[in-house]
FISETOR-933513 format. One line per field, with one value per residue (C-alpha): residue number from 1; residue in one letter; x, y, z. Coordinates in nm, 4 decimals. Example, Ala and Ser with C-alpha at 12.3 -4.5 7.8 and 13.67 -1.06 7.14 Angstrom:
% FISETOR-933513
seq: [1:2]
type: [A:S]
X: [1.2300:1.3670]
Y: [-0.4500:-0.1060]
Z: [0.7800:0.7140]
END
This chain:
% FISETOR-933513
seq: [1:2:3:4:5:6:7:8:9:10:11:12:13:14:15:16:17:18:19:20:21:22:23:24:25:26:27:28:29:30:31:32:33:34:35:36:37:38:39:40:41:42:43:44:45:46:47:48:49:50:51:52:53:54:55:56:57:58:59:60:61:62:63:64:65:66:67:68:69:70:71:72:73:74:75:76:77:78:79:80:81:82:83:84:85:86:87:88:89:90:91:92:93:94:95:96:97:98:99:100:101:102:103:104:105:106:107:108:109:110:111:112:113:114:115:116:117:118:119:120:121:122:123:124:125:126:127:128:129:130:131:132:133:134:135:136:137:138:139:140:141:142:143:144:145:146:147:148:149:150:151:152:153:154:155:156:157:158:159:160:161:162:163:164:165:166:167:168:169:170:171:172:173:174:175:176:177:178:179:180:181:182:183:184:185:186:187:188:189:190:191:192:193:194:195:196:197:198:199:200:201:202:203:204:205:206:207:208:209:210:211:212:213:214:215:216:217:218:219:220:221:222:223:224:225:226:227:228:229:230:231:232:233:234:235:236:237:238:239:240:241:242:243:244:245:246:247:248:249:250:251:252:253:254:255:256:257:258:259:260:261:262:263:264:265:266:267:268:269:270:271:272:273:274:275:276:277:278:279:280:281:282:283:284:285:286:287:288:289:290:291:292:293:294:295:296:297:298:299:300:301:302:303:304:305:306:307:308:309:310:311:312:313:314:315:316:317:318:319:320:321:322:323:324:325:326:327:328:329:330:331:332:333]
type: [M:K:T:I:G:I:I:F:G:S:L:L:T:A:A:F:M:V:V:A:S:P:V:A:R:A:E:S:D:T:V:T:L:G:H:Q:P:G:L:P:H:L:V:M:I:V:M:K:Q:Q:Q:L:V:Q:K:H:L:A:E:L:G:L:G:S:T:K:V:N:W:V:V:E:N:G:G:A:Q:V:D:G:L:L:S:G:R:L:D:F:G:S:F:G:V:S:N:L:A:T:I:W:S:A:S:N:G:K:V:K:A:V:A:A:E:D:A:L:P:T:V:L:V:T:T:D:S:R:V:K:T:V:K:D:L:T:S:A:D:R:I:A:V:P:T:L:G:V:S:P:Q:S:I:M:L:R:I:A:S:Q:Q:A:F:G:D:P:S:H:F:N:T:L:E:V:Q:L:S:P:A:D:A:A:V:S:L:L:S:G:S:N:T:V:N:S:H:F:S:I:Q:P:F:L:T:E:E:L:A:D:P:K:V:H:V:V:T:D:S:Y:H:I:L:G:G:P:A:T:S:V:V:V:V:T:Y:A:G:F:Y:Q:A:N:P:K:I:V:Q:A:V:L:A:A:E:D:D:A:I:A:L:I:H:N:D:P:A:Q:V:A:Q:I:Y:L:A:D:A:H:D:T:K:T:P:A:A:T:I:A:K:I:L:Q:D:P:Q:M:I:Y:S:R:T:P:Q:N:M:M:K:F:V:N:F:M:S:Q:S:G:M:I:K:N:H:P:T:S:W:S:D:L:F:F:P:V:G:Q:V:Q:G:G:S]
X: [20.7314:20.3909:20.4318:20.7987:20.6125:20.3366:20.6001:20.8520:20.5465:20.4362:20.8158:20.8752:20.5019:20.6532:21.0029:20.8431:20.7553:21.0296:21.2190:21.0132:20.9705:21.1404:21.4487:21.4215:21.4784:21.7815:21.8827:21.5214:21.3682:21.2622:21.4274:21.2435:21.4009:21.2806:21.3802:21.2513:21.2193:21.5032:21.8830:21.9441:21.8627:22.0166:22.2304:21.9006:21.7527:22.0495:22.0518:21.7025:21.6900:22.0201:21.8925:22.2444:22.1109:21.9732:22.3025:22.4413:22.2328:22.3349:22.6894:22.6195:22.4457:22.0975:21.9808:21.6461:21.5404:21.3013:21.3797:21.0867:21.1259:20.8696:20.9353:20.7617:20.8825:21.0844:20.8527:20.6523:21.0319:21.0726:20.7374:20.8023:21.1674:20.9787:20.7090:20.9139:20.6817:21.0538:21.4073:21.6283:21.5367:21.6684:21.6564:21.8100:22.0192:21.7413:21.4977:21.8069:21.8701:21.5155:21.4672:21.7923:21.6886:21.3282:21.4241:21.6902:21.9808:21.8118:21.7803:22.0982:22.2428:22.4775:22.6255:22.6211:22.4836:22.5940:22.6694:22.5085:22.4614:22.1701:22.1084:21.8925:21.7638:21.5508:21.3686:21.3651:21.6585:21.7086:21.8103:22.1897:22.2491:22.0230:21.9666:21.7980:21.4760:21.2075:20.8551:20.7565:20.9376:20.8404:21.0571:20.9857:21.0639:21.0270:20.8538:20.8314:21.0445:21.1867:21.3294:21.7004:21.6432:21.4006:21.6719:21.9677:21.7189:21.7197:22.1028:22.1667:21.9099:22.0914:22.4093:22.2572:22.0903:22.1621:21.7912:21.6538:21.2911:21.3929:21.2926:20.9627:20.7032:20.8588:20.8551:20.5854:20.5885:20.6179:20.7659:21.0891:20.9238:20.6224:20.8058:21.0370:20.7252:20.5912:20.9061:20.9640:20.5634:20.6043:20.3200:20.2766:20.3095:20.6912:20.9703:21.2333:21.3175:21.5813:21.6506:21.8253:21.8926:21.7615:21.5553:21.8357:21.9689:21.6371:21.5909:21.9040:21.8584:21.5742:21.7668:21.5643:21.6969:22.0274:22.2097:22.1819:22.4056:22.4366:22.4891:22.8496:22.8526:22.6155:22.7843:23.1596:23.1879:23.0083:22.8115:22.6086:22.2802:22.1339:22.1823:22.0799:21.8831:21.7982:21.6733:21.8829:21.7221:21.7053:22.0922:22.1569:21.9572:22.1002:22.4315:22.4467:22.1634:22.3492:22.6819:22.4788:22.2645:22.6528:22.8341:22.5193:22.5759:22.9135:22.8650:22.6125:22.8532:23.1003:22.8433:22.7845:23.1227:23.2176:22.9066:22.7187:22.5959:22.4297:22.3066:22.1463:21.9377:21.8259:21.7558:21.4850:21.4027:21.2890:21.1498:20.9182:21.0980:21.0591:21.1519:21.4663:21.7571:21.9985:22.2632:22.1633:22.1789:22.5125:22.6380:22.5254:22.6556:22.9584:22.9568:23.2110:22.9978:22.7792:22.9104:22.8194:23.0272:22.9545:23.1634:22.9656:23.0781:23.0970:22.7713:22.8026:22.6934:22.4187:22.3452:22.4463:22.2303:21.9271:21.9932:22.0828:21.7183:21.5302:21.4555:21.6219:21.5868:21.9218:22.2639:22.5252:22.8912:23.0175:22.8854:22.9832:22.7134:22.4375:22.5584:22.6136:22.9770:22.9530:22.9130:23.1602:23.4104:23.7713:23.7298:23.3979:23.2714]
Y: [20.4142:20.3421:20.6657:20.5127:20.2223:20.3902:20.5954:20.3105:20.1270:20.4314:20.4662:20.1007:20.0710:20.4033:20.2443:20.0015:20.2799:20.4380:20.0899:19.9497:20.3154:20.3425:20.5324:20.9475:21.0480:21.2455:21.6098:21.6404:21.9812:22.0731:22.0334:22.0398:22.1032:22.0918:22.2487:22.3553:22.6804:22.8062:22.8123:22.4570:22.5052:22.8361:22.6866:22.6073:22.9395:23.1194:22.8714:22.9533:23.3256:23.3988:23.1987:22.9830:22.6868:22.8628:23.0142:22.7000:22.5318:22.7889:22.7471:22.4022:22.4625:22.3850:22.7416:22.6475:22.4080:22.5297:22.5363:22.5178:22.5236:22.3895:22.4611:22.1711:21.9517:21.6494:21.4160:21.5480:21.6050:21.2209:21.0946:21.3880:21.2002:20.8427:20.9444:21.1452:21.5046:21.5915:21.5607:21.7199:21.7177:21.9000:21.7049:21.5608:21.3022:21.0766:21.1554:21.0136:20.7195:20.5816:20.6456:20.5094:20.1863:20.1439:20.2372:19.9467:20.2440:20.4040:20.7182:20.9081:21.2051:21.4192:21.6411:21.7438:22.0828:22.2067:22.0546:22.2617:22.2476:22.1581:22.2806:22.1485:22.4378:22.4374:22.6615:22.4363:22.5443:22.2008:22.0522:22.0791:21.7511:21.5127:21.3299:21.5600:21.5572:21.3904:21.3053:21.6988:21.7983:21.8228:21.8850:22.0070:21.8010:21.9427:21.5661:21.2716:21.0036:21.0370:21.4160:21.4471:21.6241:21.3612:21.0741:21.2728:21.2724:20.9090:20.8811:21.0946:20.9018:20.5505:20.7413:20.8478:20.5420:20.3044:20.3089:20.5105:20.5706:20.6704:21.0227:20.9375:21.0220:21.3494:21.4793:21.7458:21.7914:22.1597:22.3613:22.5209:22.8654:22.7464:22.5784:22.8946:23.0865:22.8075:22.8090:23.1977:23.2144:23.0237:22.8222:22.4448:22.3061:22.3021:22.3653:22.2502:22.2691:22.0961:22.4289:22.5518:22.8570:23.1503:23.0825:22.9466:23.2874:23.4030:23.2032:23.2524:23.5869:23.5064:23.4796:23.2160:22.9421:22.8063:22.5358:22.1368:21.9513:21.9832:21.7704:21.8149:21.6375:21.4148:21.2965:21.3899:21.6830:21.8264:21.6148:21.6951:21.7918:21.8600:21.6791:21.7012:21.3728:21.2732:20.9329:20.6920:20.7322:21.1381:21.0948:20.8765:21.0408:21.3795:21.4259:21.7891:21.9015:21.7443:21.9009:22.2460:22.1824:22.0979:22.3870:22.5946:22.4657:22.5369:22.9129:22.9331:22.8134:23.0187:23.3505:23.2194:23.2127:23.5639:23.7786:23.6981:24.0374:23.9781:23.6654:23.7699:23.9528:23.7088:23.4722:23.7414:23.8481:23.4208:23.4438:23.7397:23.8246:24.2044:24.1585:24.0134:24.2265:24.1457:24.1568:23.9094:23.6672:23.7658:23.7473:23.3650:23.3121:23.3321:23.1556:22.8873:22.5757:22.6812:22.4809:22.5105:22.2627:22.0017:21.7392:21.5028:21.4894:21.2460:21.0693:20.7003:20.7712:20.8977:20.6425:20.3364:20.4530:20.4586:20.0950:19.9441:20.0538:19.9334:20.2448:20.1442:19.7545:19.8220:19.9009:20.1164:19.9639:20.3520:20.6639:20.6384:20.4223:20.6783:20.9049:20.8738:20.9085:21.2745:21.3195:21.0447:21.3344:21.3386:21.3947:21.2660:21.1048]
Z: [35.4576:35.3180:35.0929:34.9815:34.8635:34.6491:34.4902:34.4246:34.2575:34.0585:33.8811:33.8336:33.6428:33.4288:33.4017:33.1842:32.9635:32.9187:32.8786:32.6088:32.4211:32.0623:32.0887:32.0325:31.6484:31.6380:31.7628:31.8196:31.7598:32.0634:32.4565:32.7749:33.1016:33.4437:33.7470:34.0896:34.2828:34.5170:34.5385:34.5041:34.1468:34.0911:33.7764:33.5771:33.6625:33.5740:33.2419:33.2158:33.2419:33.0726:32.7645:32.7498:32.5909:32.3077:32.2828:32.2817:32.0610:31.7730:31.8337:31.7423:31.4414:31.6429:31.6608:31.5521:31.8369:32.0351:32.4325:32.6661:33.0418:33.3024:33.6852:33.9270:34.2381:34.2321:34.2121:33.8954:33.7113:33.7763:33.6188:33.3466:33.2551:33.2912:33.0519:32.7943:32.8688:33.0105:32.8405:33.1553:33.5474:33.8089:34.1391:34.4340:34.4934:34.6208:34.3427:34.1030:34.3041:34.3161:33.9382:33.8390:34.0226:33.8988:33.5342:33.5803:33.4464:33.1926:33.3536:33.4696:33.5535:33.2888:33.5820:33.9518:33.9490:34.3621:34.6867:34.9550:35.2690:35.4391:35.8491:36.1289:36.3225:36.5996:36.8736:37.1513:37.3765:37.5131:37.2049:37.1259:36.9455:36.7666:37.0462:37.2331:37.0027:37.1724:37.0731:37.1528:36.8743:36.5221:36.2237:35.8774:35.5710:35.2184:35.1402:35.4272:35.3689:34.9933:35.0141:35.0955:35.3999:35.5850:35.4278:35.6148:35.9225:35.8927:35.8303:36.1523:36.3679:36.2165:36.3703:36.6769:36.8063:36.5125:36.3738:36.0719:36.1596:36.5647:36.4000:36.1828:36.3850:36.4133:36.0603:35.8974:35.5352:35.5038:35.1729:35.2924:35.2615:35.5314:35.7137:35.8078:35.8498:36.0514:36.2429:36.2825:36.3889:36.7060:36.5764:36.7035:36.3357:36.4013:36.6296:36.4252:36.0399:35.8076:35.6436:35.3104:35.1546:35.1558:35.4387:35.6707:35.6562:35.7714:36.0258:36.2047:36.1985:36.4697:36.8156:36.9213:36.6291:36.6985:36.4984:36.5678:36.3115:35.9006:35.5899:35.6568:35.9961:35.9045:35.5780:35.6504:35.4495:35.1336:34.9007:34.5868:34.6847:34.2821:33.9463:33.5871:33.5226:33.1273:32.9773:32.7288:32.4616:32.4460:32.5317:32.2772:31.9859:32.0435:32.1474:32.0506:32.2507:32.5602:32.4790:32.4464:32.7937:33.0027:32.8343:32.9173:33.2917:33.2767:33.2109:33.4265:33.6916:33.5938:33.6286:33.9603:34.1011:33.9019:33.9534:34.2523:34.2510:33.8836:33.9995:34.2895:34.0708:33.8100:34.1367:34.2826:33.9507:33.8660:34.2135:34.1669:34.4957:34.5390:34.9255:34.9805:34.9265:34.6345:34.8834:35.1230:34.7874:34.6907:35.0226:35.0541:34.7284:34.8660:35.1397:35.0787:35.1504:34.8610:34.6050:34.2800:34.0312:33.7502:33.9229:34.1910:34.5191:34.8468:34.6697:34.7761:35.1791:35.0907:34.8339:35.0177:35.3056:35.0551:34.9593:35.2919:35.4005:35.1517:34.9594:34.6253:34.4843:34.2195:34.4332:34.2683:34.2885:34.2060:34.1983:33.7905:33.7507:33.8129:33.5321:33.1904:33.0207:33.0095:33.3529:33.4716:33.4879:33.7078:34.0589:34.0361:34.4184]
END
């Protein structure tokens, strides 16, 4: 929990800068968006590669607005939003809840991006459920204590043992790509991984790997995993830019649904991946559990857990508290 405390303290300090800073001037001549690599951030990747934000800015009379993109992890994007270095970020619900709380609601989402499953897999043949995990097991998660996978493991621990910290000493911090390599190589680093696509498909192709549980079982169905986030000053001063970003997201989601083969090529080009067959990515995108949508789903189970376990100080009463008005769409949950 020490790591969480350090991060939270840093956020509080930076959040004061956002609250105290003046509102951005109307319709900025530049907009900077951040995203992370991987299929959970596919919507933003398609928006970037297809220049969809530029398209909609031009339609709104802002064709001269410069669009910048940065690729960095969720923590760096949080810092970027709080400092004003970024105008939009793309990261998990855990980061959204933390930054919303730390900024007293000055930083919120404008849209969901997707509700993709996270899946706990293992090479330990003894482990059939999370109750079978022991001190001999090591579970890879992207970031200790704060990543959605790490928090999901804590929720599963709470459900199984009434103790959210039961698995804390089993966690090992590895990127999804490094975790997949470690798992499949049979190294002693990890024998389990809270995985995401496309690494999950690669892992499950190995007969030694099997599924233990997933986010659907832990949360009772699909749940929004990634959101698009901005801060109040930019949101209030740049309504047309916000409109363009949301329209670009709609276009990207439509393309993902309608042409997974093309989107697979876009994704692999952005990832500089020349080894994975495009057909593999296209097949993953057609899995009904790979939900790309602007409508938030089932967010409060996750956020309530963060609040009850002391990870966030301020508690939203509803999912809509975490979203600016444009993101408070009908059917959200």
